[in-house]
C-alpha positions, 0 to 999 in steps of 0.5 A: 813495247810491251804494256801491262793492262787490267784484264779483269776488275770485281769488288764487294761491299757488305750487305748491311747499309747504315744510312745517316739517319741511323747514326743520327739517333746514336751521336749528336749529327743529322743527315743534312749535316752529313750531306752538306759537309760530305756527300755521303749518305749511307755506308756499308758495315760488314759483319761482325764475323766478316773480316779484311781478308773475307771482303778481299776474297769476295772481291778477288773472285768477281776480278778472276771471273771478269778476266777469265783466269783461275787462282791457280794462274797468279803469281803475285798478289798484293793487298793495299789494306790498313785494316789487317787481320792481324798484324800478323801474318799478312792478309795476302797469305790468308787470301792466298791460301783460301783462294788456292794461289800456288805457294810459290807466288809471291803475297804481301800486303802494303800500307798507303791507306787510301792511295794503297790501290794505286801502289799496288798497281805501281808495284805489279806492273813494274813486276810484270814488265821484268817478266819475273811474273805473268798474271798479278791480282791486287786487292784494295780492302778495308773493314774501317768500321773496326777501326771507327769511334763510333762516339766520334761524330767527325769520323763515325759518318765518313767511313765504309767497308768495302774490297775491290781488285783487279787482275793485271798482265802483260801483253806485246801492245804499246800504248795500252792499259798502264800509261804511267803513274805518279806517286808520293809520300810526305810524313810531314802531314801524318798527324792529320790523319792516324791511329795512335795505338797498336803499334810499336810506339804504342803497344796495346794496353788497357790504358790505350783502349780506355783512351780510345786510342785505337780509333782513327782520328782526323784533322778534318780541315787540314786533310781537305787542304792537303787532298785538294793540293796534292791530287791536283798536283799529280793529276797535272803531272800526269796529263802534261807528261802525256801532253793531255788536255782535259778534253782528252780525258774521258773520266777521272776516278777520284778517292771517294773520301768527300764530294766537296773535295772532288769539286774542288778537284774537278774546278781547278782541273777545269774538268767537269763534274760529268767526267768524274765517277762518284759513288761515295753518297753510297758507300763513304770513304772505304780507303784502299778499297775506294778506287777499285770499287768505283772502277769496277762500278764505272765499267759495268754502268758502260762509262769505261769504253775501248781506247778512252783515258781514265785517270785515277787520283788519290790521297791517304793518310800518310800523307799519301797520294798518287795518279795513274793514267790508263788507256783501255 
């Protein structure tokens, strides 16, 4: 009857703040237009010499300190990202070396877009229960500014850069920590949110660069509909599996993509908005960093207390989606 608990969390956001007013000087948009459609007022943008691994290392350091452990005690490292430093090696190997995680540790990246942190948590959860590993460090890190078309007003207003991390380990106490997860994917909707070039189907070329095919493209209307549907489905399944009602949930931490998506989810689940933690107004959509960044803020703000039930719920390109239930 062992459990896997979150021993520590941490996050990092770059120093540069880009407001809606600043964006309105370079693309045809306004603060009112952005806020009314997304709820976003500003976002953080990494410096030119800051890569995904740099963001990940800072978040990881904060999580390790919060957990009271050293990098030398980590034997499983998973990084969720769609903006790796390079196609190879994995960003996890770069972070492992710089943090001082032992060479015998298992280190790898996963790509599940905005659901990536929940996917990483589920993988770490399963591996820790096998007793093969003692402590896992999971990180969601993104430099989305590197794949954002700053001339496209439909996408450039949405994304930001950040990283969030958590340290997990097993305890011999039942019914605490990660109580369960429900993950899924539906490739039928892959064309609604994608980067066209840069992979084996469309390798980088002068033509692909000229066509701006290395930037995020999105069908916003379809993404909205899919997001509300799949997040509601997995959130309900988590609650039903554990015989919970909305009253039992102390806090919901959703993927921070769009305030209207979050409001629709809250209405469908009949969970009051004051139980949802929202920080997208200050950070925008940071993909896999979104949930751990919000979780770190929520804990520091006193929104997470022992015995509380917290529901994490996400969707992302793929289409990927998931929900995780945690008792603190």
